Residue, then its C-alpha position, 0 to 999 in steps of 0.5 A: m503514525t500519521k503522514a505528518d508524524l512521518v514527515n516530522q521524524i524524517s525531517a528531524n533525522t535528516g535535517v531536510d526541510k519539512a516541505s521537501v520531505l512532504s513533497t518526496i513522500e507524496s511523490f513516492m505514494s503517487i508513483v506506487k499508486d500509478s504503478l499498481a494501477a498499471d498492474e506493475n508491482v513495486y519491490l523495495r529490497g529489505f523493506g517489502s513489495f507492493i503487489v497487485k492481487k487478483r480476487a476471483q469471482k465469488t457469490a456473496r449475500n446481501i443479508s438485509k434483502n436476503t439475496t445473493i449477488i455475484v462479485p466479479e473478479h477484481n484486483i486489490p493492492a497488497f503489501r508483502p513485507a521482506k523477510d528482514f522486516y517480518d523477522a523484526l516484528s516477530 
């Protein structure tokens, strides 16, 4: 499902015009992105959590040059589904 499909489906289910739905979805994504960039997790009860995970420093290999490089510690975004959401998929 694409963002356009999501906008169309929400608009059809709620009767709200597509421009308003698109604006709301864009705003939601922006807020989640800004919160994660500020190292704050976003919790949506019954749906899941957008969290920041820390990846430890590691040694990696560049196989084309046959050299090793050190990848520094860094943060990555992740999604952890709520139990109800997870159970619905199982």
